[in-house]
C-alpha positions as CSV (number, residue, x, y, z in Angstrom):
1,X,94.0,76.9,61.0
2,X,94.0,78.5,64.4
3,X,92.7,76.3,66.9
4,X,90.1,77.0,69.1
5,X,92.4,76.7,72.2
6,X,94.6,79.5,70.4
7,X,92.3,81.9,69.9
8,X,90.9,81.9,73.6
9,X,94.5,81.9,74.4
10,X,95.0,84.9,72.3
11,X,91.7,86.7,73.4
12,X,93.1,86.5,76.8
13,X,96.4,88.1,76.5
14,X,94.5,90.5,74.2
15,X,92.1,91.3,77.1
16,X,94.9,91.6,79.3
17,X,97.1,94.0,77.0
18,X,94.0,96.3,76.5
19,X,93.2,96.7,80.5
20,X,96.8,97.7,80.7
21,X,96.4,100.4,77.9
22,X,92.7,101.6,79.4
23,X,94.2,102.4,83.1
24,X,92.3,99.4,84.1
25,X,94.8,97.7,86.0
26,X,96.6,99.6,88.7
27,X,100.0,100.3,89.2
28,X,102.0,100.2,85.8
29,X,104.2,103.2,84.6
30,X,103.7,105.6,81.8
31,X,106.1,103.6,79.9
32,X,104.1,100.8,80.3
33,X,100.8,102.2,79.8
34,X,101.9,103.8,76.2
35,X,103.5,100.7,75.4
36,X,100.4,98.8,76.1
37,X,98.4,101.0,73.5
38,X,101.0,101.4,70.6
39,X,100.6,96.6,71.4
40,X,97.0,97.3,71.3
41,X,97.0,98.9,68.0
42,X,99.4,96.4,66.1
43,X,97.6,93.1,67.6
44,X,94.4,94.4,66.5
45,X,95.3,94.2,63.2
46,X,97.3,91.5,63.1
47,X,94.1,89.4,65.6
48,X,91.2,91.1,62.4
49,X,93.7,89.2,59.9
50,X,93.5,85.8,61.9
51,X,89.6,85.7,61.9
52,X,89.6,86.6,58.7
53,X,92.0,84.2,57.9
54,X,90.2,81.8,59.7
55,X,86.8,82.3,57.8
């Protein structure tokens, strides 16, 4: 089972990657934004798995 503190950490990491992927954070090269978008897709799936396993 995932601890609440681990979920909070995942939420913060997820939010940071989402901000880069959406272009909300300036100064990242296009390759980084593309990688963040790919990571966001992967992490979205993993995040759903974690949440489902938790409940």
